[in-house]
N, C-alpha and C positions, 0 to 999 in steps of 0.2 A: 976223124976224127971229124976232120973235113965237111963231108955229110949232118953231120950236129947245128956246126957252128952259119951252115946256111939259114938253114931246118930256123936256130934261133932265126937269120935278118931276115928269115918272108915273114916271120909270124913276127915280127916286132914291124917289118913294114906295115901289118894289113893292122894289125893296129894301131897305127900310129896311121891311116883313111881311113880307118874304121868311126871315130875319134874327132873328124877333120869331119870326116863327111856328118857324120850325132848336134855338130856344133854348129854347120854351117843351118840348120834347122832344130836346131832348140828356138822354141819362142826368149823373146827380148828379154834381157832384167834391167835391173833397172840403170844402171849403165847409160844403157843404148841410144843409140840418136834421136829416135821419136822421144823419149823419156818425158816428161812434162811440158810438152808439145799439148794443146789447146787449136781446133777451129771448131768457125764459130760461121752457122751457113745454114741453105737448104736445102729442103729436104722432102719429098716426093715420089707417088709409085708412079713407076717408069709410063710415057702415054698417057696420063691423067695431067690435072691444067691447075690442078691442086696445088696446093708448095706448104711445107712452111719452117718454122726456124726446129734448128740442134745443133746440139756443140756435139764434138767427141774429145778426147781427153784419153790419153798414153801417160800412164801411172803407178808408178813400180812394178814395172811390166805386166802391169792390163790398158788392157782396153776399154772404154763407156763411150755408152753415145747417151746425156742426160735425159730425151725424146723415149729412147727405146723403153729406159731404166722405168718412166711411167709406165712401161706395161707389164713391166714385170721381168726386164730383159737385164738378171747381172753382167759385172762384170765379168770378161776372157780375160786368160796369155792370151797377147798378137804377139808374130812372126814380125819376122821383118826382112827384106835385102834390099840390101844396095847398087843400084844397076845407074852408073856413070850421077848425072847432079841430080840424080832421084831413086825415092824410095817408095820401095809395093811389101804393099803389108795384109795380112791381114787376121781377120778375130771371128770364134766365131758363138757369139753369147746364146747363152739360152733363156727358156720359165719355162716353171714349173711346173704352166697351164697353161700355155704359148704359142712352146714347139724354141727351132730354134731360128738367129739367124744366123745366115752364110758373111760377115763382112769382105772385104777385098779392093783397095782401095790404094794408089798414089801419091808420093805428097812431093814435090815439086817447089822448092823457091821454102814461099807462106800457101800456099794455098794447095789443098787436100780436097781431091774427086775418086766417089769411090762409088760404088752400085753394091747392095746388100739384097738377100735372099731372101726369104722368109715362108718358112718351111712347118709348117702343122698338120700332120696327120691323124687322124682319123675315125675312127670305122666307118663312120660313116658317109667321109666327105676329105677330102688333100687341100689346106690349103698352101699354095705354089708364089707366090705375088715377087716382085721384083720391085723395087725401089734403085734412088739417087740419091748420094750424097755433095753437093761441092760449097765446100767453105776458104778461111779465110782464118789465120793463126791469130790465133786472139789472147790476149795474157790475160793473166790471173785466173788462180782456180780454185 
C-alpha cells in the first residue's frame, strides 16, 4: 500500500507543478495589472530619423496598437511578467495581408518602452524590420 501512496503523492505534485508552470505562461486575463492601461507616444523604424504618434492599449486580455490597426494588424492576446517594479509584456499581432508584428516591451511607472519586429514572408522577398515605441500612460480609451 505504501508504494501506491507514494505514487499518488508524486503524481499530485507533478500535476500541481504543471498547473503552476502553465499559469505563469498563460496570456493575461482581464483582471491583470496591465488591463485598462493606455500609452500614447512616438514610434518609428530603428535607425531612421522619422517617427510618428501611436497609442497602445491593454484591454480585456488584448493588446492593441492603434497605428498598426490602420495597417490591418488586429488586437491579440498578450502575456505579462512582473519583475520588481516593472512589467514585461509580449504580443504577436497578425494581419491577413501584411504578416505579423512581434511586440516585446517593458512598463515601469507611467512609461512604456517597446521594440517590435515586422516580419512578412513572400515568395519573392521577406520584410524583416525593427521598430521602437516609447510612450507615457494616457487616460481615456
